[in-house]
LOTOR-352674 format. One record per atom (N, C-alpha, C): x, y, z negated; residue in one letter. Coordinates in steps of 0.1 Angstrom, whole numbers, padded with zeros to 4 digits, always signed. Example, Ala and Ser with C-alpha at 12.3 -4.5 7.8 and 13.67 -1.06 7.14 Angstrom:
+0132-0057-0078A/+0123-0045-0078A/+0132-0033-0078A/+0128-0022-0071S/+0137-0011-0071S/+0129+0000-0079S/
% end
This chain:
+0166-0141-0005M/+0153-0135-0009M/+0143-0146-0007M/+0130-0143-0014A/+0121-0153-0014A/+0116-0156+0000A/+0114-0145+0009L/+0108-0148+0022L/+0120-0149+0034L/+0133-0152+0029S/+0143-0153+0039S/+0139-0164+0050S/+0142-0161+0063G/+0139-0171+0073G/+0126-0169+0079G/+0118-0161+0073V/+0103-0160+0079V/+0104-0149+0089V/+0099-0152+0102R/+0100-0142+0113R/+0086-0135+0115R/+0087-0121+0113V/+0073-0115+0115V/+0074-0105+0125V/+0063-0105+0135L/+0061-0095+0144L/+0050-0085+0139L/+0052-0073+0137E/+0043-0064+0134E/+0040-0053+0145E/+0027-0053+0150L/+0024-0044+0161L/+0022-0031+0155L/+0028-0021+0159A/+0029-0008+0153A/+0014-0002+0152A/+0012+0003+0139G/+0000+0009+0136G/+0002+0021+0125G/-0009+0024+0120L/-0010+0035+0111L/-0011+0029+0096L/-0003+0035+0088A/-0005+0033+0072A/-0004+0019+0067A/-0015+0012+0067P/-0017-0001+0060P/-0008-0014+0066P/-0008-0013+0079A/-0001-0025+0086A/+0016-0023+0084A/+0020-0010+0085P/+0035-0009+0082P/+0038-0011+0067P/+0029-0008+0057L/+0032-0011+0045L/+0032-0027+0042L/+0023-0033+0048C/+0023-0049+0048C/+0037-0054+0054C/+0040-0049+0065G/+0053-0054+0071G/+0065-0050+0062G/+0064-0037+0056M/+0075-0035+0048M/+0077-0043+0034M/+0066-0047+0029I/+0066-0056+0017I/+0073-0068+0021I/+0068-0074+0033L/+0074-0088+0038L/+0090-0086+0040L/+0093-0074+0046A/+0108-0072+0047A/+0115-0070+0036A/+0110-0063+0026D/+0117-0061+0013D/+0119-0072+0006D/+0111-0083+0007F/+0113-0096+0001F/+0120-0107+0010F/+0126-0102+0021G/+0135-0110+0029G/+0132-0115+0042G/+0119-0112+0046A/+0114-0117+0060A/+0122-0107+0071A/+0124-0112+0083R/+0129-0106+0093R/+0118-0099+0103R/+0114-0087+0100V/+0103-0080+0105V/+0108-0072+0118V/+0100-0076+0129V/+0103-0067+0142V/+0089-0059+0143V/+0092-0046+0144R/+0081-0037+0148R/+0079-0036+0162R/+0068-0041+0167V/+0066-0040+0182V/+0060-0026+0184V/+0068-0017+0190D/+0064-0003+0194D/+0058-0001+0207D/+0050+0009+0209R/+0045+0012+0221R/+0057+0019+0229R/+0058+0018+0243T/+0067+0025+0251T/+0063+0040+0253T/+0071+0048+0258S/+0069+0061+0259S/+0062+0069+0247S/+0067+0066+0236C/+0061+0073+0223C/+0069+0084+0221C/+0063+0093+0213P/+0070+0105+0211P/+0083+0101+0202P/+0092+0112+0201V/+0105+0107+0194V/+0101+0104+0178V/+0093+0112+0173M/+0089+0110+0159M/+0079+0098+0158M/+0083+0086+0152A/+0075+0075+0150A/+0066+0079+0139A/+0053+0073+0141T/+0044+0076+0129T/+0046+0066+0116T/+0055+0056+0118D/+0058+0047+0107D/+0068+0052+0098D/+0065+0056+0087V/+0074+0060+0076V/+0077+0049+0067V/+0073+0038+0069Q/+0076+0025+0062Q/+0081+0016+0069Q/+0092+0020+0077G/+0100+0010+0086G/+0112+0003+0079G/+0113+0006+0066R/+0125+0001+0060R/+0128-0016+0061R/+0139-0018+0064G/+0142-0032+0067G/+0139-0038+0082G/+0130-0030+0089K/+0126-0036+0103K/+0135-0032+0113K/+0132-0039+0124R/+0139-0036+0136R/+0128-0032+0147R/+0132-0025+0157S/+0121-0021+0167S/+0124-0024+0179S/+0113-0031+0186L/+0113-0035+0199L/+0102-0027+0207L/+0106-0018+0218A/+0096-0012+0224A/+0091-0019+0236A/+0078-0022+0236L/+0073-0031+0246L/+0058-0026+0251L/+0055-0025+0264D/+0042-0021+0269D/+0033-0033+0270D/+0024-0033+0260L/+0016-0047+0259L/+0004-0046+0270L/+0002-0034+0276K/-0008-0032+0286K/-0004-0038+0300K/+0009-0039+0301R/+0014-0046+0314R/+0014-0061+0313R/+0009-0068+0323P/+0008-0083+0321P/+0023-0090+0318P/+0034-0083+0322S/+0046-0089+0319S/+0049-0086+0305S/+0044-0074+0299G/+0047-0070+0286G/+0038-0081+0275G/+0026-0083+0279A/+0017-0091+0272A/+0023-0106+0272A/+0030-0110+0284A/+0035-0124+0284A/+0048-0124+0275A/+0055-0113+0275A/+0067-0112+0265A/+0063-0114+0251A/+0051-0107+0247L/+0048-0110+0234L/+0043-0123+0230L/+0036-0130+0239R/+0032-0143+0238R/+0044-0153+0236R/+0055-0149+0243R/+0066-0156+0243R/+0073-0155+0229R/+0072-0143+0224L/+0078-0139+0211L/+0071-0145+0200L/+0057-0148+0201C/+0049-0153+0192C/+0052-0169+0191C/+0056-0173+0201C/+0059-0190+0201C/+0070-0192+0192C/+0079-0181+0188A/+0089-0184+0179A/+0087-0177+0165A/+0076-0170+0164A/+0074-0163+0152A/+0066-0171+0143A/+0067-0167+0129D/+0058-0172+0118D/+0045-0165+0115D/+0047-0151+0118V/+0037-0143+0114V/+0035-0131+0124V/+0021-0128+0129L/+0019-0117+0138L/+0008-0108+0129L/+0012-0095+0127I/+0004-0085+0121I/-0003-0076+0132I/-0015-0077+0133E/-0020-0067+0145E/-0031-0059+0138E/-0030-0046+0141P/-0038-0036+0134P/-0049-0029+0142P/-0052-0037+0154F/-0062-0029+0162F/-0077-0031+0160F/-0085-0024+0166R/-0099-0025+0164R/-0103-0039+0169R/-0114-0044+0167H/-0120-0056+0171H/-0120-0057+0186H/-0114-0068+0192G/-0115-0070+0207G/-0104-0065+0216G/-0095-0057+0208V/-0084-0053+0217V/-0075-0063+0222V/-0071-0070+0213M/-0062-0081+0215M/-0067-0092+0225M/-0079-0093+0223E/-0085-0104+0233E/-0086-0096+0247E/-0088-0085+0249K/-0086-0079+0263K/-0073-0080+0269K/-0063-0080+0259L/-0049-0082+0266L/-0044-0096+0267L/-0054-0105+0265G/-0049-0118+0266G/-0042-0123+0253G/-0042-0117+0243L/-0034-0119+0231L/-0042-0124+0218L/-0053-0128+0221G/-0062-0132+0209G/-0058-0144+0201G/-0062-0148+0191P/-0058-0159+0183P/-0059-0173+0189P/-0070-0172+0199E/-0073-0185+0204E/-0062-0189+0214E/-0056-0179+0221V/-0044-0181+0229V/-0032-0182+0221V/-0028-0174+0213L/-0014-0175+0206L/-0014-0187+0195L/-0023-0192+0190L/-0025-0202+0181L/-0024-0216+0189L/-0029-0216+0201Q/-0028-0228+0208Q/-0013-0229+0214Q/-0007-0219+0216E/+0008-0220+0220E/+0017-0223+0209E/+0013-0217+0197N/+0021-0219+0184N/+0012-0221+0173N/+0008-0234+0170P/-0001-0237+0160P/+0002-0234+0145P/+0014-0230+0144R/+0020-0227+0130R/+0019-0212+0128R/+0015-0204+0138L/+0015-0190+0136L/+0005-0186+0127L/+0008-0176+0118I/+0000-0170+0107I/-0005-0156+0117I/-0018-0155+0119Y/-0021-0144+0128Y/-0030-0135+0119Y/-0024-0123+0115A/-0031-0115+0105A/-0037-0103+0111A/-0050-0102+0110R/-0057-0091+0116R/-0061-0080+0106R/-0055-0069+0106L/-0058-0059+0096L/-0065-0048+0101L/-0077-0047+0097T/-0087-0036+0103T/-0095-0030+0090T/-0101-0019+0094G/-0109-0013+0084G/-0121-0020+0082G/-0130-0024+0091F/-0143-0029+0090F/-0142-0044+0091F/-0132-0050+0097G/-0131-0064+0098G/-0135-0069+0111G/-0135-0083+0114Q/-0136-0088+0128Q/-0151-0090+0131Q/-0161-0088+0122A/-0175-0091+0125A/-0182-0080+0117A/-0196-0078+0121G/-0204-0068+0113G/-0207-0056+0123G/-0216-0048+0117K/-0221-0037+0124K/-0210-0026+0129K/-0202-0025+0120Y/-0191-0015+0122Y/-0179-0020+0127Y/-0179-0033+0131A/-0166-0039+0136A/-0158-0032+0147A/-0165-0025+0155K/-0159-0020+0167K/-0158-0004+0165K/-0161+0001+0152C/-0161+0015+0150C/-0147+0020+0144C/-0145+0033+0147A/-0134+0041+0141A/-0136+0044+0126A/-0126+0044+0119G/-0128+0049+0105G/-0115+0051+0099G/-0115+0057+0086H/-0104+0059+0077H/-0105+0054+0063H/-0096+0056+0054D/-0097+0052+0041D/-0111+0056+0035D/-0114+0069+0036I/-0125+0073+0029I/-0139+0067+0033I/-0139+0063+0046N/-0151+0055+0051N/-0151+0041+0045N/-0139+0035+0045Y/-0140+0020+0040Y/-0142+0022+0025Y/-0137+0031+0018L/-0140+0034+0005L/-0154+0035+0000L/-0161+0043+0010A/-0175+0046+0009A/-0183+0033+0011A/-0181+0025+0020L/-0189+0014+0024L/-0187+0003+0013L/-0175+0002+0006S/-0173-0007-0004S/-0180-0005-0017S/-0185+0007-0018G/-0192+0011-0031G/-0183+0017-0041G/-0169+0016-0040V/-0160+0021-0049V/-0161+0036-0049V/-0162+0043-0038L/-0162+0058-0039L/-0173+0064-0046L/-0184+0057-0048S/-0196+0062-0056S/-0190+0064-0069S/-0181+0056-0074K/-0177+0055-0088K/-0166+0066-0091K/-0160+0073-0081L/-0149+0083-0083L/-0153+0097-0082L/-0149+0104-0093G/-0153+0118-0092G/-0157+0122-0106G/-0157+0136-0108R/-0161+0141-0121R/-0177+0143-0121R/-0182+0146-0133K/-0196+0150-0136K/-0199+0162-0127K/-0211+0161-0122D/-0215+0173-0113D/-0207+0177-0100D/-0197+0168-0097E/-0190+0170-0085E/-0192+0159-0075E/-0190+0162-0063N/-0191+0152-0052N/-0181+0140-0056N/-0184+0127-0051P/-0173+0117-0051P/-0161+0122-0044P/-0149+0118-0048Y/-0138+0121-0040Y/-0128+0109-0039Y/-0121+0109-0029A/-0112+0098-0025A/-0097+0101-0032A/-0090+0092-0038P/-0079+0095-0045P/-0067+0094-0033P/-0064+0103-0026V/-0058+0103-0013V/-0060+0092-0005V/-0051+0084+0002N/-0056+0073+0008N/-0049+0060+0002N/-0048+0059-0010L/-0042+0048-0016L/-0050+0035-0016L/-0063+0037-0020L/-0071+0026-0024L/-0074+0017-0012L/-0080+0020-0003A/-0085+0012+0010A/-0074+0010+0019A/-0067+0019+0023D/-0056+0019+0033D/-0046+0008+0028D/-0039+0012+0016F/-0028+0005+0010F/-0030-0007+0002F/-0040-0005-0009A/-0042-0015-0019A/-0051-0026-0012A/-0064-0020-0008G/-0073-0030-0002G/-0069-0034+0013G/-0060-0028+0020G/-0054-0031+0032G/-0042-0038+0033G/-0030-0029+0032G/-0017-0034+0032G/-0012-0045+0023G/-0016-0045+0010V/-0012-0052-0001V/-0019-0065-0001V/-0033-0063+0002M/-0042-0076+0004M/-0038-0084+0016M/-0035-0077+0026C/-0030-0085+0038C/-0017-0092+0036C/-0007-0086+0029A/+0005-0093+0025A/+0003-0105+0016A/-0007-0103+0007L/-0011-0115-0002L/-0017-0127+0007L/-0025-0123+0017G/-0030-0133+0025G/-0020-0140+0034G/-0011-0133+0038I/+0001-0138+0046I/+0009-0147+0038I/+0013-0144+0026V/+0021-0152+0017V/+0014-0165+0013V/+0001-0163+0011T/-0007-0174+0007T/-0009-0185+0019T/-0011-0179+0031A/-0012-0187+0043A/+0000-0195+0045A/+0014-0188+0044L/+0024-0193+0045L/+0027-0205+0035L/+0023-0203+0023Y/+0025-0214+0013Y/+0017-0226+0017Y/+0003-0223+0022E/-0005-0235+0025E/+0001-0243+0038E/+0008-0235+0046R/+0013-0240+0058R/+0024-0250+0054R/+0030-0249+0043T/+0042-0259+0039T/+0034-0273+0037T/+0021-0273+0034R/+0016-0285+0032R/+0009-0291+0044R/+0001-0282+0051S/-0006-0287+0063S/+0002-0286+0077S/+0011-0277+0076G/+0020-0276+0089G/+0013-0267+0099G/+0001-0260+0094K/-0007-0254+0105K/-0007-0238+0101K/-0008-0230+0111G/-0012-0215+0108G/-0026-0214+0108G/-0030-0201+0106Q/-0043-0197+0106Q/-0045-0183+0108Q/-0058-0178+0110I/-0061-0164+0112I/-0065-0159+0099I/-0061-0146+0096I/-0064-0139+0084I/-0073-0126+0089I/-0084-0126+0083D/-0092-0114+0087D/-0091-0104+0075D/-0083-0094+0075A/-0080-0086+0063A/-0088-0074+0066A/-0100-0071+0060S/-0108-0060+0061S/-0106-0050+0049S/-0103-0038+0052M/-0100-0028+0041M/-0113-0027+0032M/-0125-0027+0038V/-0138-0026+0031V/-0138-0038+0021V/-0135-0049+0026K/-0137-0062+0016K/-0125-0061+0007K/-0113-0057+0012G/-0102-0057+0003G/-0104-0048-0009G/-0108-0036-0006V/-0109-0027-0017V/-0123-0031-0026V/-0131-0037-0020A/-0142-0041-0029A/-0138-0053-0038A/-0130-0062-0033Y/-0125-0072-0041Y/-0117-0066-0051Y/-0109-0055-0049L/-0100-0048-0059L/-0108-0044-0070L/-0121-0040-0066S/-0129-0035-0077S/-0138-0045-0083S/-0133-0057-0084S/-0141-0068-0091S/-0144-0064-0107S/-0134-0058-0112F/-0137-0055-0127F/-0149-0046-0128F/-0150-0036-0119L/-0162-0027-0120L/-0174-0035-0119L/-0175-0045-0110W/-0188-0052-0109W/-0189-0061-0120W/-0178-0069-0125K/-0179-0077-0134K/-0181-0073-0149K/-0180-0059-0152S/-0179-0053-0165S/-0193-0045-0166S/-0202-0045-0156Q/-0214-0037-0156Q/-0222-0039-0169Q/-0221-0053-0174N/-0230-0056-0185N/-0223-0053-0198N/-0212-0048-0198L/-0204-0043-0210L/-0207-0030-0215L/-0216-0024-0206G/-0218-0010-0210G/-0208+0000-0207G/-0199-0003-0198L/-0189+0007-0195L/-0192+0018-0186L/-0202+0014-0177W/-0208+0022-0167W/-0222+0026-0168W/-0228+0026-0179N/-0242+0029-0182N/-0246+0044-0180N/-0236+0052-0181R/-0238+0066-0179R/-0236+0072-0165R/-0241+0083-0161P/-0238+0089-0148P/-0224+0090-0146P/-0218+0090-0134R/-0206+0091-0129R/-0199+0104-0136R/-0187+0102-0142G/-0180+0112-0147G/-0183+0114-0162G/-0191+0105-0167E/-0195+0107-0182E/-0194+0093-0190E/-0185+0084-0182N/-0182+0072-0189N/-0167+0071-0194N/-0164+0060-0202L/-0153+0058-0208L/-0140+0060-0200L/-0140+0055-0187L/-0128+0055-0178L/-0128+0064-0166L/-0140+0072-0166D/-0140+0080-0152D/-0140+0095-0155D/-0134+0098-0167S/-0131+0112-0171S/-0142+0119-0181S/-0150+0110-0185G/-0160+0113-0194G/-0155+0114-0208G/-0145+0105-0212A/-0141+0106-0226A/-0130+0114-0228A/-0130+0122-0239P/-0118+0131-0243P/-0105+0124-0243P/-0106+0110-0247F/-0093+0103-0250F/-0089+0096-0238F/-0095+0097-0226Y/-0089+0092-0214Y/-0090+0102-0202Y/-0081+0111-0203E/-0082+0123-0195E/-0068+0131-0194E/-0066+0139-0185T/-0053+0146-0184T/-0055+0161-0190T/-0045+0167-0195Y/-0046+0179-0202Y/-0034+0189-0197Y/-0037+0201-0195K/-0027+0210-0192K/-0020+0216-0203K/-0006+0216-0203T/+0003+0221-0212T/+0006+0235-0210T/+0013+0243-0218S/+0015+0256-0219S/+0025+0261-0208S/+0033+0251-0203D/+0042+0254-0191D/+0036+0251-0177D/+0022+0247-0177G/+0016+0245-0165G/+0017+0230-0160G/+0023+0222-0168K/+0024+0208-0164K/+0012+0200-0172K/+0012+0188-0171F/+0001+0179-0177F/+0005+0168-0185F/-0003+0163-0193M/-0001+0152-0201M/-0013+0143-0198M/-0010+0129-0198A/-0021+0119-0194A/-0023+0112-0207A/-0037+0111-0213V/-0040+0105-0226V/-0049+0093-0221V/-0045+0083-0227G/-0053+0069-0225G/-0056+0061-0238G/-0058+0068-0250A/-0060+0062-0262A/-0074+0056-0265A/-0077+0045-0259I/-0088+0038-0260I/-0091+0031-0272I/-0083+0022-0276E/-0084+0015-0288E/-0083+0025-0301E/-0091+0022-0311P/-0092+0028-0322P/-0079+0031-0330P/-0071+0022-0330E/-0057+0024-0337E/-0049+0034-0327E/-0049+0034-0316F/-0043+0043-0307F/-0049+0057-0307F/-0062+0058-0308Y/-0069+0070-0310Y/-0065+0077-0322Y/-0063+0070-0333E/-0058+0076-0345E/-0046+0081-0344E/-0036+0075-0336Q/-0022+0081-0336Q/-0024+0093-0325Q/-0033+0093-0316L/-0035+0105-0308L/-0040+0117-0317L/-0049+0115-0325I/-0055+0125-0335I/-0043+0131-0345I/-0036+0121-0349K/-0024+0126-0359K/-0015+0134-0351K/-0011+0130-0338G/-0001+0138-0330G/-0006+0152-0327G/-0019+0154-0325L/-0026+0166-0322L/-0027+0175-0335L/-0022+0169-0347G/-0024+0177-0357G/-0038+0178-0363G/-0048+0168-0360L/-0062+0169-0365L/-0063+0158-0376L/-0074+0159-0382D/-0077+0149-0393D/-0090+0141-0389D/-0089+0129-0388S/-0100+0121-0381S/-0113+0121-0390S/-0109+0122-0403D/-0122+0124-0412D/-0131+0137-0410D/-0125+0145-0403E/-0132+0160-0400E/-0137+0159-0386E/-0136+0148-0379L/-0141+0147-0366L/-0152+0137-0364L/-0160+0139-0353P/-0171+0129-0350P/-0165+0117-0346P/-0174+0106-0348S/-0169+0093-0343S/-0162+0094-0329S/-0153+0085-0327Q/-0146+0084-0314Q/-0156+0081-0302Q/-0165+0072-0305L/-0174+0069-0294L/-0188+0076-0295L/-0189+0088-0302S/-0199+0096-0301S/-0202+0104-0288S/-0208+0098-0278F/-0209+0104-0264F/-0213+0117-0265F/-0223+0122-0274T/-0228+0135-0273T/-0217+0146-0278T/-0208+0140-0286D/-0197+0151-0289D/-0184+0151-0279D/-0185+0143-0270W/-0172+0142-0260W/-0171+0154-0255W/-0180+0162-0248P/-0176+0175-0242P/-0170+0185-0252P/-0174+0186-0265E/-0169+0195-0273E/-0154+0190-0279E/-0152+0178-0280M/-0139+0172-0283M/-0129+0174-0273M/-0135+0174-0259K/-0126+0176-0249K/-0122+0190-0247K/-0131+0200-0251K/-0127+0215-0253K/-0116+0216-0264K/-0116+0210-0274K/-0108+0211-0285K/-0094+0205-0281K/-0095+0194-0273F/-0081+0189-0270F/-0074+0199-0259F/-0083+0203-0250V/-0077+0212-0241V/-0070+0225-0246V/-0077+0230-0258S/-0071+0241-0264S/-0058+0237-0272S/-0058+0225-0279I/-0045+0221-0285I/-0034+0218-0275I/-0035+0210-0264F/-0026+0208-0256F/-0020+0219-0249F/-0028+0230-0247A/-0024+0242-0240A/-0013+0251-0250A/-0012+0246-0262Q/-0003+0254-0272Q/+0011+0250-0270Q/+0015+0239-0264K/+0028+0234-0263K/+0032+0229-0249K/+0045+0229-0246T/+0050+0227-0233T/+0050+0211-0232T/+0050+0207-0220Q/+0051+0191-0217Q/+0061+0184-0226Q/+0074+0191-0224A/+0085+0185-0232A/+0082+0183-0247A/+0077+0194-0252E/+0072+0194-0268E/+0063+0183-0271E/+0052+0181-0261W/+0044+0170-0264W/+0051+0156-0263W/+0059+0155-0255C/+0067+0142-0253C/+0075+0140-0264C/+0081+0150-0271S/+0089+0148-0283S/+0080+0144-0295S/+0068+0146-0293I/+0057+0142-0305I/+0052+0126-0303I/+0049+0126-0289F/+0043+0113-0286F/+0052+0102-0282F/+0063+0104-0275D/+0072+0093-0272D/+0075+0084-0283D/+0076+0072-0280G/+0079+0062-0291G/+0066+0057-0299G/+0055+0063-0297T/+0041+0060-0306T/+0033+0053-0296T/+0022+0047-0301D/+0013+0040-0294D/-0001+0048-0293D/+0001+0061-0291A/-0009+0071-0289A/-0013+0069-0275A/-0006+0063-0266C/-0009+0062-0250C/-0009+0077-0245C/+0000+0086-0248V/+0002+0098-0242V/+0014+0099-0234V/+0015+0102-0222T/+0027+0102-0214T/+0026+0115-0205T/+0037+0119-0200P/+0039+0131-0191P/+0033+0127-0177P/+0026+0135-0170V/+0023+0134-0157V/+0034+0140-0148V/+0042+0130-0143L/+0055+0134-0135L/+0053+0137-0121L/+0059+0147-0116S/+0059+0149-0102S/+0068+0140-0095S/+0068+0140-0082F/+0077+0132-0073F/+0091+0137-0076F/+0093+0150-0079D/+0106+0156-0081D/+0113+0150-0094D/+0104+0147-0103E/+0108+0142-0118E/+0109+0128-0119E/+0101+0121-0112V/+0098+0106-0117V/+0111+0098-0116V/+0119+0098-0106A/+0131+0090-0105A/+0142+0094-0116A/+0141+0106-0123S/+0151+0108-0132S/+0147+0107-0145S/+0135+0103-0147H/+0127+0100-0162H/+0135+0089-0167H/+0138+0089-0180Q/+0145+0080-0186Q/+0142+0065-0184Q/+0129+0063-0187H/+0123+0050-0185H/+0126+0043-0170H/+0123+0052-0160N/+0125+0048-0147N/+0139+0045-0143N/+0147+0054-0148K/+0161+0051-0147K/+0165+0039-0153K/+0161+0036-0165Q/+0165+0023-0172Q/+0161+0010-0165Q/+0150+0013-0158R/+0143+0001-0150R/+0149+0002-0135R/+0156+0011-0131S/+0161+0011-0117S/+0148+0011-0107S/+0138+0018-0110S/+0127+0018-0104S/+0126+0024-0091S/+0136+0033-0088F/+0137+0041-0076F/+0151+0039-0069F/+0151+0039-0056I/+0163+0037-0047I/+0165+0049-0038I/+0178+0050-0033K/+0181+0060-0023K/+0186+0052-0011K/+0181+0056+0000N/+0187+0050+0013N/+0199+0058+0017N/+0205+0054+0029D/+0220+0061+0033D/+0216+0074+0038D/+0203+0080+0037Q/+0201+0093+0041Q/+0198+0102+0029Q/+0199+0096+0017E/+0197+0101+0003E/+0181+0104+0001E/+0173+0097+0009D/+0158+0097+0006D/+0155+0088-0006D/+0147+0091-0014I/+0143+0084-0026I/+0129+0077-0023I/+0128+0065-0028S/+0115+0058-0026S/+0115+0048-0037S/+0104+0042-0040P/+0101+0033-0049P/+0108+0018-0048P/+0114+0012-0057R/+0119+0000-0056R/+0108-0011-0054R/+0109-0022-0045P/+0099-0031-0042P/+0096-0038-0058P/+0083-0040-0059A/+0077-0048-0069A/+0068-0058-0067A/+0066-0069-0073P/+0073-0071-0087P/+0086-0076-0087P/+0093-0077-0098L/+0106-0080-0100L/+0107-0096-0101L/+0112-0103-0092L/+0115-0117-0093L/+0130-0120-0099L/+0128-0131-0110S/+0142-0132-0117S/+0151-0139-0109S/+0149-0150-0099R/+0160-0156-0093R/+0161-0151-0078R/+0150-0146-0073T/+0151-0141-0059T/+0145-0127-0056T/+0151-0117-0063P/+0145-0105-0063P/+0146-0098-0049P/+0137-0089-0045A/+0138-0082-0033A/+0151-0074-0032A/+0157-0073-0021A/+0168-0065-0020A/+0165-0057-0008A/+0158-0046-0010P/+0155-0037+0001P/+0166-0031+0011P/+0165-0030+0022S/+0175-0023+0030S/+0176-0009+0027S/+0189-0005+0026L/+0192+0011+0023L/+0195+0019+0035L/+0193+0012+0047K/+0195+0019+0059K/+0183+0028+0062K/+0186+0038+0072R/+0175+0046+0076R/+0164+0036+0083R/+0153+0041+0086D/+0141+0034+0095D/+0147+0034+0108D/+0142+0024+0115P/+0147+0022+0129P/+0142+0033+0140P/+0149+0036+0149F/+0143+0045+0160F/+0135+0034+0168F/+0124+0041+0175I/+0117+0033+0184I/+0125+0027+0196I/+0125+0014+0197G/+0132+0007+0208G/+0147+0005+0204G/+0151+0008+0192E/+0166+0007+0189E/+0171-0007+0190E/+0162-0017+0188H/+0167-0032+0188H/+0163-0040+0198H/+0157-0033+0208T/+0149-0041+0219T/+0157-0051+0223T/+0170-0048+0230E/+0178-0060+0236E/+0181-0069+0227E/+0187-0065+0214E/+0190-0075+0203E/+0180-0086+0200E/+0168-0080+0198I/+0157-0089+0194I/+0152-0099+0206I/+0152-0095+0217L/+0148-0102+0229L/+0157-0113+0231L/+0172-0112+0230L/+0182-0120+0231L/+0180-0131+0220L/+0177-0126+0207E/+0176-0135+0196E/+0164-0143+0198E/+0153-0141+0204Y/+0142-0149+0208Y/+0143-0157+0219Y/+0154-0156+0226G/+0156-0167+0238G/+0156-0160+0251G/+0153-0148+0254F/+0153-0141+0267F/+0167-0139+0271F/+0169-0142+0284T/+0182-0140+0291T/+0185-0126+0295T/+0197-0121+0296R/+0199-0109+0299R/+0193-0104+0313R/+0193-0113+0322Q/+0187-0110+0334Q/+0172-0108+0333Q/+0164-0116+0325E/+0150-0112+0322E/+0148-0098+0314E/+0158-0095+0306I/+0157-0082+0299I/+0159-0071+0310I/+0168-0074+0319A/+0171-0063+0329A/+0160-0061+0337A/+0152-0072+0340K/+0141-0070+0348K/+0128-0063+0341K/+0126-0066+0328L/+0117-0060+0320L/+0121-0045+0320L/+0134-0042+0318Y/+0138-0027+0317Y/+0135-0020+0329Y/+0139-0026+0340S/+0137-0020+0354S/+0122-0018+0357S/+0114-0026+0352D/+0100-0025+0355D/+0092-0015+0344D/+0103-0011+0336K/+0096-0002+0325K/+0086-0007+0316K/+0088-0021+0313V/+0079-0027+0304V/+0086-0027+0290V/+0099-0024+0289I/+0105-0022+0277I/+0113-0009+0278I/+0118-0005+0265E/+0125+0007+0265E/+0135+0004+0253E/+0147+0012+0255F/+0158+0012+0246F/+0159+0026+0240F/+0162+0028+0228S/+0166+0040+0222S/+0179+0046+0228S/+0188+0037+0231K/+0199+0040+0238K/+0199+0034+0252K/+0197+0043+0262P/+0196+0039+0276P/+0209+0031+0282P/+0220+0034+0274K/+0232+0027+0279K/+0234+0014+0273K/+0223+0006+0270A/+0225-0007+0264A/+0233-0015+0273A/+0241-0024+0267N/+0250-0032+0275N/+0242-0044+0282N/+0237-0041+0294L/+0231-0052+0302L/+0241-0058+0312L/
% end
């Protein structure tokens, strides 16, 4: 795979950092998740695919020293803590990069390493708010709303951080040097919204929130409920696509107002609501499938893997526990991702194996274990 041979240490965290590590693992990196000791049986990381787990107490000097040693043989460190936490542990980038100048030190946080909120707690909705993006999300006459925690946590955080890591790894092939990545979810999701910024002069966002072309204002860019309680998604923006939508709905465009007549949008939306409610989702699919009307079913998680298009693309996979999840993307022609189909690791499951691989002796491991600096998921590990 594309990232085969890349050694990654991922300090256990919530949501975005685990996604970042999973992306790297899916494309071939050997990812070690460094978990806290004395953790509950249920790990918070549900994105542990392809990773191994090392349970290590970083608050103990010998635990911090062990991580420093691991970093000497690693290519990438992903750390998700608030500003200053790693420095207090003696594990800041100025220490680790001095000991391993080739290390890519990726710092993935909400507010970043500097600024007024750098040391503050926050969640996706807060980062989304501070980026300006949240102000654009929501229907007319309603409060702005966050689309679960996909945008800031995962897109602006985990994915952007993975992009930064791969970019830094590529640059290292020329310079031989590592560097620090300041991956802020606020800046990441703001960058993600570049189109919104750069399209302001096109007139796409001149009207109040919820009344524009792409924010639920237009009747031809909207979701509609069907007679069986399901939904269809409509995205017929271009005139030729809109014409096919109108035809599929059994309407005559000559008898309708212009597609871009803003004042007629509310009434047109009511008309579309009434028509879509007259047929089931399957019936609408039989009408629109194979056309360019840009009308598709809104699939539930229970339906999506069995949909014909997704089956033909092998877009979803099952692990050895029969759990379904999306296949890694994008698809590379020569070196595609080959995600692990094994269950996610238990906390501390691979502690001994990893330490041996990184050069620790059995005696050193036994000392760390007796001092309760490390943990095994299987106490009867062969020491």
